[in-house]
Every structure is written in C-alpha cells, then in structure tokens.
C-alpha positions in Angstrom: -38.4 73.2 16.3 -35.5 75.2 15.0 -32.7 73.1 13.6 -29.3 73.9 15.2 -26.1 73.2 13.4 -23.1 71.9 15.3 -20.1 74.0 14.2 -16.4 73.7 15.0 -16.7 76.9 17.1 -19.5 75.3 19.1 -17.4 72.2 19.7 -14.4 74.3 20.8 -16.6 76.3 23.2 -18.0 73.1 24.6 -14.4 71.8 25.0 -13.4 75.0 26.8 -16.3 74.6 29.2 -15.4 71.0 29.9 -11.7 72.0 30.3 -12.7 74.7 32.8 -14.7 72.1 34.8 -11.7 69.7 34.8 -9.4 72.5 35.9 -11.8 73.4 38.7 -11.9 69.8 39.9 -8.1 69.7 39.8 -7.9 72.8 42.0 -10.4 71.4 44.4 -8.6 68.1 44.8 -5.0 69.5 45.3 -4.0 69.7 48.9 -1.6 72.6 49.2 1.1 72.1 51.7 2.0 75.8 51.7 0.9 79.1 50.3 3.8 79.4 47.9 1.3 79.5 44.9 -1.9 81.5 44.7 -5.0 79.5 43.9 -6.4 82.6 42.2 -3.4 82.7 39.9 -3.9 79.0 39.1 -7.6 79.6 38.4 -6.8 82.5 36.1 -4.2 80.4 34.3 -6.8 77.6 33.8 -9.2 80.1 32.3 -6.6 81.4 29.9 -5.4 77.9 29.0 -8.8 76.6 28.1 -10.6 79.6 26.8 -7.9 81.4 24.7 -7.7 78.7 21.9 -11.5 78.8 21.5 -11.5 82.6 21.3 -8.7 82.6 18.8 -10.5 80.0 16.7 -13.7 81.9 16.8 -11.9 85.0 15.5 -9.8 83.1 12.9 -11.5 84.9 9.9 -10.7 88.3 11.3 -7.1 87.2 12.1 -6.7 85.9 8.5 -8.1 89.1 7.2 -5.4 91.0 9.2 -2.7 88.8 7.8 -4.0 89.4 4.3 -4.0 93.2 5.0 -0.4 93.0 6.1 0.5 91.1 2.9 -1.3 93.8 0.8 0.7 96.6 2.5 3.9 94.7 1.8 3.0 94.0 -1.8 1.7 97.5 -2.5 5.2 98.6 -3.5 7.4 96.7 -5.9 10.0 94.6 -4.0 13.5 94.9 -5.3 16.2 92.8 -3.5 18.9 95.0 -2.0 22.0 95.6 -3.9 23.9 95.3 -0.7 23.6 91.6 -0.5 26.4 91.0 2.0 25.0 93.6 4.4 21.5 92.1 4.1 22.9 88.7 5.0 24.9 90.1 7.9 21.8 91.9 9.3 19.4 88.9 9.0 22.1 86.6 10.6 22.4 89.2 13.4 18.6 89.3 13.9 18.2 85.5 13.9 20.6 84.7 16.7 19.8 87.8 18.7 16.0 87.3 18.6 16.4 83.6 19.2 18.5 84.1 22.3 16.3 86.9 23.4 13.0 84.9 23.2 14.6 81.9 24.9 15.4 84.1 27.9 12.3 86.2 27.9 9.8 83.3 27.5 11.7 81.3 30.2 11.5 84.2 32.6 7.9 85.0 32.0 6.6 81.4 32.0 8.6 79.3 34.4 7.8 76.0 32.7 10.4 76.9 30.0 13.1 77.1 32.7 12.8 73.3 32.7 11.8 72.7 29.0 14.3 75.4 27.9 15.1 73.7 24.6 11.6 74.0 23.3 11.8 77.7 22.2 15.2 77.0 20.7 14.0 74.0 18.8 10.8 75.8 17.6 13.1 78.6 16.2 15.3 76.0 14.5 12.3 74.3 12.9 10.9 77.5 11.6 14.3 78.6 10.3 14.9 75.3 8.6 11.5 75.3 6.8 11.9 78.9 5.8 15.4 78.3 4.4 13.9 75.4 2.3 11.2 77.7 1.0 13.5 80.7 0.3 12.5 83.8 -1.6 11.8 86.1 1.3 11.7 89.9 1.4 9.5 92.7 2.5 6.4 90.6 3.1 8.2 88.1 5.3 9.9 90.9 7.3 6.5 92.6 7.9 4.9 89.2 8.9 7.7 88.5 11.3 7.3 91.9 13.0 3.6 91.5 13.3 4.0 88.0 14.7 6.6 89.0 17.3 4.2 91.8 18.4 1.6 89.1 19.2 4.3 87.0 21.0 5.3 90.0 23.1 1.7 90.7 24.0 0.9 87.1 25.0 3.9 86.5 27.2 3.7 89.9 28.8 0.0 89.7 29.7 -0.8 86.1 30.1 2.4 84.9 31.6 1.8 85.1 35.3 -1.5 83.2 35.3 -0.3 80.6 32.8 3.0 80.2 34.7 1.3 79.4 37.9 -1.1 76.9 36.3 1.6 75.2 34.2 4.1 75.2 37.1 1.5 73.4 39.2 1.1 70.9 36.4 4.8 70.3 36.2 5.0 69.7 40.0 2.2 67.2 39.8 3.4 65.3 36.7 7.2 65.2 36.8 9.4 63.0 38.9 11.8 65.9 38.8 11.6 68.0 42.0 10.1 71.4 41.1 10.7 74.1 43.7 8.4 76.9 44.4 5.2 74.9 44.9 4.0 73.4 48.1 3.2 70.0 46.5 5.1 66.9 45.3 4.0 64.3 42.8 3.9 61.5 45.4 0.4 60.3 46.3 -1.6 61.8 43.4 -3.8 59.8 41.2 -2.6 58.6 37.8 -5.5 60.5 36.2 -4.4 63.8 37.7 -0.8 63.2 36.6 -2.0 62.3 33.1 -4.1 65.5 32.9 -1.1 67.5 34.0 1.0 65.9 31.3 -1.6 66.8 28.7 -1.7 70.4 30.0 2.1 70.8 29.6 2.2 69.0 26.2 -0.6 71.1 24.7 0.9 74.4 25.9 4.4 73.5 24.8 3.1 72.3 21.4 1.2 75.6 20.9 4.3 77.7 21.8 6.5 75.4 19.7 4.3 75.9 16.6 3.9 79.6 17.3 7.7 80.1 17.4 8.2 77.9 14.3 5.6 80.0 12.4 7.3 83.2 13.7 10.8 82.2 12.6 9.6 80.8 9.2 9.7 84.3 7.5 13.2 84.9 8.9 14.3 81.6 7.5 13.0 82.6 4.1 14.9 85.8 4.2 18.0 84.0 5.4 17.8 81.4 2.7 17.2 84.0 -0.1 20.1 86.0 1.2 22.5 83.2 0.4 21.6 82.9 -3.2 23.7 84.6 -5.9 26.6 84.9 -3.4 29.7 82.8 -3.2 29.0 80.0 -0.7 32.1 80.3 1.5 32.0 84.1 1.4 28.3 84.1 2.3 28.7 81.5 5.1 31.5 83.5 6.6 29.3 86.7 6.6 26.5 84.6 8.2 28.8 83.4 11.0 30.1 86.9 11.6 26.5 88.3 11.8 25.5 85.6 14.2 28.6 86.3 16.3 27.7 90.0 16.4 24.1 89.1 17.5 25.5 86.9 20.3 27.9 89.5 21.5 25.2 92.2 21.5 22.7 90.2 23.5 25.3 89.0 26.0 26.5 92.6 26.4 23.0 93.8 27.1 22.4 91.0 29.6 25.6 91.8 31.4 24.5 95.5 31.6 21.2 94.2 33.2 19.1 95.9 30.6 15.3 95.4 30.4 13.5 93.4 27.7 12.2 96.5 26.0 15.9 97.3 25.1 16.4 93.8 23.7 13.3 94.0 21.5 14.3 97.4 20.2 17.9 96.3 19.4 16.8 93.0 17.9 13.9 94.3 15.8 15.1 97.6 14.4 17.4 96.0 11.7 14.3 94.5 10.1 13.4 97.9 8.8 16.2 97.3 6.2 13.7 95.2 4.2 10.7 97.5 4.5 11.5 100.4 2.1 10.2 103.9 2.8 6.4 103.6 2.3 3.5 102.2 4.3 5.3 99.0 5.0 8.0 100.8 6.9 5.4 102.8 8.9 3.6 99.6 9.8 6.9 97.9 10.8 7.8 100.8 13.0 4.4 100.6 14.7 4.9 96.8 15.3 8.3 97.4 16.8 6.9 100.2 19.0 4.0 98.0 20.2 6.2 95.0 21.0 8.6 97.2 22.9 5.7 98.8 24.8 4.1 95.4 25.7 7.3 94.1 27.4 8.2 97.4 29.1 5.9 97.4 32.2 7.3 96.1 35.4 5.9 95.5 38.9 7.6 96.4 42.2 11.4 96.4 42.0 12.2 94.4 38.8 15.8 93.7 37.8 16.8 91.6 34.8 20.1 90.2 36.0 22.5 88.4 33.7 20.7 85.1 34.6 17.1 85.7 35.7 14.2 88.0 36.2 14.2 89.3 39.9 11.3 91.0 41.4 11.9 92.6 44.8 9.3 94.0 47.2 9.4 95.5 50.7 7.7 93.7 53.5 7.5 94.3 57.3 11.0 93.7 58.7 12.4 92.5 55.3 12.4 92.3 51.6 11.3 89.5 49.3 12.7 88.4 46.0 10.8 86.4 43.4 12.3 84.7 40.3 10.0 84.2 37.3 7.1 85.3 39.5 7.8 82.5 42.0 9.0 83.2 45.6 12.8 82.7 45.8 14.1 84.2 49.1 13.5 86.9 51.7 16.0 89.2 53.2 14.7 89.3 56.8 15.7 91.0 60.0 16.5 88.1 62.3 18.1 90.0 65.2 17.0 88.9 68.6 15.1 92.1 69.3 13.1 91.8 66.1 12.3 88.1 66.8 11.2 89.1 70.3 9.0 91.9 68.9 7.4 89.4 66.5 7.0 86.7 69.1 8.2 84.0 66.7 11.1 83.2 64.3 9.8 83.1 60.7 13.0 81.5 59.5 14.2 79.2 62.3 16.8 77.2 60.3 19.2 80.2 60.3 19.5 79.8 64.1 21.2 76.4 63.6 23.7 77.3 60.9 26.5 78.5 63.2 25.1 77.3 66.6 27.7 75.8 69.0 30.7 76.9 67.1 32.5 79.7 69.1 35.6 79.9 67.0 34.6 81.2 63.7 37.7 83.0 62.4 36.9 82.4 58.7 33.6 81.4 57.2 32.6 80.7 53.6 29.0 81.2 52.5 28.2 79.7 49.2 25.0 81.1 47.6 25.0 84.2 49.8 22.1 85.7 48.0 20.5 88.7 49.7 22.5 88.2 52.9 20.6 86.2 55.5 23.4 83.6 56.0 26.0 86.4 56.1 24.1 88.3 58.7 23.7 85.2 60.8 27.4 84.5 60.6 28.2 88.0 61.7 25.8 87.7 64.7 27.5 84.4 65.6 30.8 86.2 65.9 32.5 85.4 62.6 35.7 87.5 62.2 35.7 87.2 58.4 33.1 86.0 55.9 33.7 85.2 52.3 30.2 85.5 50.6 30.1 83.8 47.2 27.2 84.3 44.8 27.0 84.1 41.0 24.4 86.8 40.6 25.6 90.3 41.2 22.0 91.7 41.1 20.8 89.6 44.0 23.8 90.7 46.1 23.0 94.3 45.2 19.4 93.8 46.3 20.6 92.5 49.6 23.1 95.4 49.9 20.4 97.9 49.3 17.4 96.4 51.2 18.5 93.8 53.8 17.5 95.3 57.2 20.7 94.2 58.9 23.0 95.6 56.1 25.4 92.6 56.3 27.2 93.5 53.1 28.3 96.9 54.5 30.2 95.2 57.3 34.0 95.4 56.8 34.3 91.8 57.9 32.6 90.6 54.7 34.2 90.1 51.4 31.8 89.6 48.4 33.0 87.2 45.7 30.9 87.2 42.5 31.6 83.8 41.1 30.2 80.4 40.3 30.5 78.1 43.4 32.5 75.4 41.7 34.9 77.8 40.3 35.3 79.5 43.7 36.0 76.1 45.3 39.0 75.7 42.9 40.5 79.1 43.5 40.0 79.6 47.3 42.8 78.4 49.6 42.4 74.9 51.0 42.2 74.1 54.7 41.3 77.7 55.5 37.7 77.9 56.7 36.1 77.0 60.1 32.8 76.5 58.3 31.7 76.2 54.7 27.9 76.8 54.4 25.8 75.9 51.4 23.0 78.5 51.8 20.0 77.1 49.8 21.4 78.1 46.5 19.0 76.3 44.2 18.5 78.6 41.2 14.9 77.9 40.2 15.6 79.1 36.7 18.6 80.3 34.7 19.9 81.3 31.4 21.7 78.4 29.8 22.4 76.4 26.7 21.3 73.0 27.9 19.2 71.0 30.3 21.9 71.5 32.9 20.8 74.5 35.0 22.7 77.1 36.9 23.0 75.2 40.2 23.3 71.6 39.0 27.1 71.3 39.3 27.0 72.7 42.9 25.1 69.6 44.2 27.4 66.8 42.8 29.6 64.4 44.8 32.7 66.2 43.4 31.5 69.5 44.5 31.0 68.4 48.1 34.4 66.8 48.1 35.9 70.1 46.8 34.2 71.9 49.6 35.5 69.5 52.2 39.0 70.3 51.2 38.5 73.9 52.0 37.7 73.1 55.7 40.5 73.3 58.2 41.0 70.6 60.9 38.1 70.8 63.3 35.9 72.7 60.9 32.5 71.9 59.6 30.4 71.8 56.4 26.8 72.8 56.7 24.4 72.1 53.8 21.1 74.0 54.1 18.8 73.0 51.3 15.1 72.7 50.3 14.2 69.0 49.8 10.6 68.1 50.3 10.8 64.5 49.3 12.4 61.5 51.1 14.7 60.5 48.3 16.4 63.9 48.3 16.9 63.9 52.0 18.5 60.4 51.9 20.6 61.3 48.9 22.2 64.5 50.4 22.9 62.7 53.7 24.8 59.9 52.0 26.7 62.2 49.6 27.9 64.5 52.4 28.9 61.6 54.6 31.0 60.3 51.7 32.6 63.7 51.1 33.4 64.2 54.8 34.4 60.6 55.7 32.4 61.2 58.9 28.8 60.8 60.2 26.3 63.5 59.3 23.9 65.2 61.6 20.5 65.8 60.0 18.0 68.5 61.1 14.6 68.7 59.5 12.6 71.9 59.2 9.1 72.6 57.8 10.4 73.4 54.3 14.1 72.5 54.3 16.8 70.2 55.6 20.1 70.9 57.2 23.1 68.5 57.2 26.2 69.1 59.4 29.4 67.1 59.2 33.1 67.5 60.3 35.4 66.4 57.4 38.2 64.1 58.4 40.5 63.3 55.5 40.0 64.7 52.0 38.4 62.2 49.6 40.9 61.4 46.8 38.2 60.0 44.5 34.7 61.3 45.1 33.1 58.8 42.8 35.0 55.6 43.9 32.9 54.6 46.9 29.6 52.9 46.5 28.1 55.0 49.3 27.0 57.7 46.9 25.8 55.4 44.1 22.8 56.9 42.4 23.7 60.5 43.5 24.7 63.3 41.2 28.2 63.4 39.8 29.8 65.8 37.4 29.0 63.5 34.5 25.4 63.2 35.6 24.6 66.6 37.3 20.9 66.3 37.9 20.2 66.6 41.6 16.5 67.0 41.1 16.0 63.7 39.4 15.6 60.6 41.5 17.5 58.3 39.2 19.2 58.1 35.8 16.2 58.3 33.6 14.3 60.8 31.5 11.2 61.8 33.5 7.9 60.6 32.0 6.8 64.3 31.8 9.7 65.0 29.4 9.0 61.9 27.3 5.3 62.7 26.9 5.9 66.3 26.0 8.8 65.5 23.7 6.7 62.8 21.9 3.9 65.3 21.4 6.3 67.9 20.1 8.0 65.4 17.7 4.6 64.6 16.3 3.8 68.3 16.0 7.1 68.8 14.2 6.4 66.1 11.6 2.9 67.5 11.0 4.3 71.0 10.6 6.9 69.8 8.2 4.3 68.1 6.1 2.0 71.1 6.2 4.9 73.1 4.8 5.5 70.6 2.0 8.6 69.0 3.4 8.5 65.2 3.9 10.8 62.2 3.9 10.2 61.9 0.1 12.0 65.2 -0.4 15.1 64.0 1.4 18.2 63.2 -0.8 21.5 61.7 0.5 23.0 65.2 0.2 20.2 66.6 2.4 20.8 63.8 4.9 24.5 64.6 4.9 23.7 68.3 5.9 21.0 67.1 8.3 23.4 64.9 10.3 26.1 67.6 10.3 23.6 70.0 12.0 22.5 67.4 14.6 26.0 66.4 15.5 27.3 70.0 15.7 24.6 71.1 18.2 25.3 68.1 20.4 29.1 68.8 20.2 28.4 72.5 21.2 26.3 71.6 24.2 28.8 68.9 25.3 31.7 71.4 25.2 29.8 74.0 27.1 28.9 71.6 29.9 32.5 70.3 30.2 34.0 73.8 30.3 31.5 74.8 32.9 33.5 72.7 35.4 36.7 74.6 34.6 35.5 78.2 34.4 32.1 78.1 36.1 28.4 77.7 35.0 28.0 81.3 33.9 26.6 83.1 30.9 30.2 84.3 30.1 31.5 80.7 29.7 28.6 79.8 27.4 29.0 83.0 25.4 32.8 82.7 25.0 32.5 79.0 24.1 30.0 79.7 21.3 32.0 82.7 20.2 35.2 80.6 19.9 33.2 78.1 17.9 32.0 80.7 15.5 35.5 82.1 15.0 36.8 78.5 14.3 34.1 78.2 11.7 35.2 81.4 10.0 38.8 80.1 10.1 37.7 76.8 8.5 36.0 78.8 5.8 39.2 80.7 5.1 41.1 77.4 4.8 38.5 76.0 2.4 38.6 79.1 0.4 42.5 79.0 0.1 42.9 75.3 -0.5 41.4 74.3 -3.8 40.9 70.6 -3.0 38.4 68.5 -1.1 39.6 68.4 2.6 36.7 66.4 3.9 38.5 63.0 4.2 41.3 64.5 6.3 38.8 66.6 8.3 36.7 63.5 9.1 39.7 61.5 10.4 40.8 64.4 12.6 37.2 65.0 13.8 36.7 61.4 14.9 40.0 61.3 16.7 39.4 64.6 18.5 35.9 63.6 19.6 37.2 60.3 21.0 40.0 62.2 22.7 37.4 64.6 24.3 35.4 61.7 25.5 38.4 59.9 27.0 40.0 62.9 28.6 37.8 64.7 31.1 38.3 68.2 32.6 39.4 66.6 35.9 42.9 66.2 34.3 43.5 70.0 34.6 41.3 70.8 37.7 43.2 72.8 40.3 46.1 73.3 37.9 47.3 76.5 36.1 45.0 78.7 34.1 47.2 77.9 31.1 46.4 74.2 31.5 42.7 75.0 31.7 42.8 77.1 28.5 44.8 74.5 26.8 42.2 71.9 27.6 39.4 74.3 26.4 41.1 74.7 23.0 41.5 70.9 22.8 37.8 70.3 23.6 36.7 72.9 21.1 39.1 71.9 18.3 36.6 69.4 16.6 34.6 72.5 15.7 37.3 73.5 13.2 37.3 70.1 11.6 33.5 70.0 11.4 33.6 73.5 9.9 35.9 72.3 7.1 33.5 69.4 6.3 30.5 71.7 6.3 32.2 74.4 4.2 33.3 71.9 1.6 29.8 70.4 1.4 28.0 73.7 1.4 30.3 75.1 -1.3 29.3 72.2 -3.5 25.5 72.4 -2.8 23.4 73.3 -5.9 20.9 75.2 -3.7 22.2 77.1 -0.7 18.7 77.5 0.9 17.8 73.9 1.0 21.2 72.8 2.2 21.1 75.3 5.0 17.5 74.3 5.8 18.5 70.6 6.1 21.4 71.6 8.4 19.1 73.7 10.7 16.5 70.9 10.8 19.3 68.5 11.8 20.0 70.8 14.8 16.4 70.1 15.9 17.3 66.4 16.2 20.4 67.3 18.1 18.5 69.5 20.5 16.0 66.7 21.2 18.8 64.2 21.7 20.4 66.4 24.4 17.7 65.3 26.8 19.2 61.8 26.7 21.9 63.1 29.1 19.3 62.7 32.0 19.7 58.9 31.5 23.2 58.6 30.0 25.3 61.4 31.5 27.2 64.2 29.8 30.1 62.2 28.3 27.7 60.2 26.2 27.0 63.2 24.1 30.5 63.0 22.6 29.9 59.5 21.4 26.4 60.4 20.1 27.9 63.3 18.2 30.5 61.0 16.8 27.8 58.6 15.6 25.9 61.4 14.0 29.1 62.6 12.2 29.6 59.0 11.0 26.0 59.0 9.7 26.9 62.3 7.8 29.9 60.6 6.3 27.9 57.6 5.1 25.3 60.0 3.6 28.1 61.9 1.9 29.5 58.7 0.3 26.0 57.6 -0.9 25.4 61.1 -2.3 28.8 61.1 -4.2 28.1 57.7 -5.7 24.6 58.7 -6.7 26.0 61.9 -8.3 28.6 59.7 -10.1 25.9 57.4 -11.5 23.8 60.3 -12.6 26.8 61.9 -14.4 27.5 58.6 -16.1 23.9 58.2 -17.3 23.9 61.8 -18.7 27.2 61.3 -20.5 26.1 58.0 -22.0 25.4 58.1 -25.8 
C-alpha cells in the first residue's frame, strides 16, 4: 500500500470541500421571502469564499517567487534617495490619503458588506501605515511592491465582488440585529448555528481584507516614515499635512465630477513613479498601473459613479431599474392608469395611496425624490407645485433621462439637490399640503463614520422638523421599507409624537406607509416618553432595535483586534517596544480620530450629511494643523501645558453645547458654531507639533500616532450604544491619557539624564 502524506495543501482542500458543503446546506435551508437576491450569485460567492484561500495557499511558492522577482527588479539599480526630499514627502502624503479614501469608496461599492463595516478598510490602512512608519527605510522596492499589491486588490474586487457581495450580504442579513435592506430575509427565526456560521463568514472575510490592506499600505508607510528623516520636524509635518490636503481635495473633486474608478486609480498611482527611476522598475510600475486601471474600468449596463454611490441603471419593460452596489434600489416605473390596465396589475401599489383622498394639493414636498415615481404620482394626483428633494444629483438625472412619465420635465416641479435635514431648515414653514418621505433609505454611502447617509433623516427631530413645514389641515406621509415588527412599531410611535395626532398605518408586501395630520408643532421632540428607544440626533441609528452594538459587529471586531495584534507581532512590534513617549503619541492619534468623527457628525446636522460637509470639515482641520505648526515654529517655548488646558475646556464646551443652539438661525451663527466645534483641533495640533518636534525618531513617533488612530476608529463603534456626544468625552479621556503618558515620559527622560550626568 502506498503511503500518503497529509500536507497543509490537502488539509486546506478538505476544508474548502467541507466549507462548500456547509454553504450549500445554508442555501438549502434559507427560505427566501423575495427574489431580491440571486441564489446563483450566492452560490458563486460561496465557491469563491471557500475555494480561493485554498488556491492561493497551493500557489504560495509561485506567489513568493513573483514577489522575489519584483524585489530583484527594484534592487537591480542602485537606489539613491531623492534630493528633493520635501517634494517626495508631499507626493507620498498625497498618495496615502488619496488612495486610502479611494479604496474605502471603491471596496464599499463593490462589496456591500463594507457599506456597514466601512471602518475596516480605513483601519487596515492605518495599521499598515503605522507599522510601515515604525520600520522606515522605504524606497524603490516598497513603491514597486505597493503597485504590484494594488494591482491584485483591483483585480480581486473588480472580478470577485458581485458573487462575494451577495454571499456576504446574505450572511449580514442572517447574523446582524441591524436591519439590512436588499435581501428578502430577516434574522428572526433562524437557528443559532446558522447565525454563528454567518458571523464566521463575515469575520473571516473582513479579517482577510483587513490584513490584505495592512500589507498593501505597509510599503507606503515605510516610504512615508523614511521621508520624514533628515528634515526639520515642523517643516516636514506641515508638508505632510499639505500633501494630505491636496490628496483629499483631488479625490473629492473627482467624486463631485462623477468620474469612474479608472480615473481615480490613474491619478492616485501615477505619483508612485517618482520612486522608480528610469529603468526596468519604472516599466514594471507603469505596467502595474495600467493593469490596475484596466481591471476597474469595465462597467455593465448604465453605470454612474455619483458623489455618494455606485449606480447601475437598466431599461426594463415600462420602466428603468437602479441598483446600488449591485443590489436593487429602486425602479422608475410607468404607473399611469392606461399602463396599469395594459399590464392587468399594479406592480407598485403603495404609490396609489400616497396622495389618495387629498383633492387640494397646492404645494407638495417629496423628500427622497429619487428617480421620480413619487413626483409623477403627485402630478397625476393634481399637485399644482412639487418640491422634489434628493441628495444625489445622479439619481435625479437618471430619472430625468429614463422615467417613462418624464416627471422632472414638468414645469410644476422644482428639483432641490440637498440633504433632507438641511432642506427642512431652509424651506418655509407651514407651506406644504403634504410632506412625503419617499423610501429614501440609502443602502450605502460615502462617509467618515458608522452614521450613514440617511440616518439623520429618520430621527425624532427630523420628523418634528417635517411637521413644522405642513400647513394647517396638511398631512405627513412616511413611505418606508420595514420588514420587521419593531421597525413598524417604532415609526408609528415616532410619527405620532411628531404630529401630536393619531397615525394611520397601511401595510404592503415589502413596505409600510404612515399617515398623520400634524396639530401643534412639537417644541421638544425628545421630551416625551412616547418615542423612548427611537432614533434621535444623538443616537441616529434607525436600523438598530436598541442602544447596543450588534453581536455581528462585536464578533467581527473581536476577530479583527486579534488579527491586528498578531500582525503587529509578526512585524516585530509588541507591547515590550512601547515607551511612555510612544504611548503619548498613540493616545494623541486615537483621540484625534474620535474628535474628527465627532465634529463631522455634529456639523452634518447644520449643513447636511454630504460629502462636501465631511470634506470641508477635514480640510479645515488640516489647515488648523498647519497653523498650529506655524505657531510652534515661531514660539520657541513648550506650549503644551497651555494647549492641554484649552483643549480640555473646548472639548467640554463642545460636549455641553449641541448644534441645536444655532438650528434655524443665521448662516453666520452656524459657521460660528462650526469654528467653535473644530477649534480643539488647533490645540491638539500644538500638542502634537511640540511632541513630534522633540521626538528622537520621526518614523516611530508617526507610526505610534497612526496606530493610535486604529484604536480611535474601533472606538467609534461605541456610538451605537452610547450616542454621538459620548465621543467628545471619550476623546477627552484619551487626551488625558496622552497627558499622563507625556508626564511619565518627561520624568523618565529627566531620570535618564541625571544618571548619565552622574560621576
């Protein structure tokens, strides 16, 4: 008998077969309530999920050989650091922030699970950058390794995304207590084993992507860390911030122009040629950039990359469908009586109830107008004027071009491109016969936190703002996809509280409709106990049943934290390496990221939950950091004691004074509050600049700071349980930890100096 050896490859193949059998059993046992998701797509995703790791492992020797070949190409020519050190630092800073933002958006659009776990690509990038900065000494080899790595990332998410997205989206809907739209199932009623398996699916995939991105950004971190050496600390940090600001402005500008990902990849990767010289390394780098750009270029049907999301439109009989992240979102359908009569049934019956029984419709407001179904229904109901509000200009344009009834071409319609909450503050009160919320859940969105595009629309304050727009005798209609009992009950209670009147509830197959006639405006939308447990501006999570972090998030985050620690140790960074000075920079990074996200979430209430608000907020912060650097460069004394006092006072002030103090007031008051809320950044910048200027090693100091941002990003998920305001107090606690670490570091340095000077 021939002896057979059990190898790792054999074990992995066996695991893949077992995984496929498990995935097949999952598919067979799921009772689909609708056809929103393709069973074939899920099956393809299961095959990719379980087989791809085994294939990669079986080919690991060849992959390592490719890596070594790339290294030989890079090392074939002598590497001489560029004489233009400031320009090199500016370029790498530009690439880091541009590519980081680009991948967060692209990955979230291609694989929908990252619309919910949107911090994971960000944290993976931070982890890689931090480790790379600790290592330092990066040049041509690291630039070439990064370009080769991002080519693989582009290929993976361009080719495998749709199948994996369906499979993992299904896992999310099974495992999470958060309501996940786009799938015809809910987590209620499924076995614990099935939910646990879904948790494992999500955790394994997120961990793999997390490690992949950490490995991808490691070479960039090494180049960034090396670029700081032999330069003045304050000067170098200012150039770093300006390069980051340029990268942010470039990506936001390309997003506003609705450019496609191949443009992003081209703009973000071309600067890397600066490190590749003129020989074979440059040719290989150009080939990698060309391949990555080519991989992300193909599109299907009518694809538009709006400022917020990936939209895919397709003509259908009597209408036009729009998908977001390859999941059905909405259909622009011909609902005129003659078309319904021809079909013999109404495919979207809820539209018939939106304006039924209301003959006097002089002025109508449609919030979430989308591709135009609600607007067309209002016009057919006899509305004399319709204000159609939607945040995404691209969706409105799709409706303008493809809706069979052409509602946006009607002169009675005024299109307002704006965030719903911002529109509520600027539109005239007591002016509408009907305010209609038209199923405006976003599914996915570009953002800087766990608060998604539509979250602030479905809060108690939002409904109360809408009620104030309704004239006496008018009505609010909320049309929304629910699917679970707790959501149906929640919206009925919230709307009843906002209107001060009973609510009529109509249930359809896939959605709910709530109708109420506001009586008196609610002076304090959060005072009554009737809406206890519902979303408010401080806890804007309409898809969570209560104030808690869903188990799916906790399991995935626990797996990722463990993965982070293992990756740190693999790269030679452990707790034994930490000094009090490192801890000081670490806590500064964690606190700053929390403070940034807190400010963006607060300002969204004043100016709208848009990419522009996030971009302008981050840009103002970067400018404040540059100003802080200038102050530290001019004042030749340690300003940290004064900066800490001002920082603590301003953070407490931001926690105590909410944006409601200026809501509905002048634009000058709103901008004044914005400057007040962002002012702690200047103080934090002074602390960081002083500490960074005194660091013996710029790379390790910057690495510790970036790794601290990883902690801050994980901590941001606490808002699901604590609310938004808590982030200000948590940021304050982290800054206090940085102060304690600084004091310990200074005392240790004093003792070391005394020992060295002793005879």
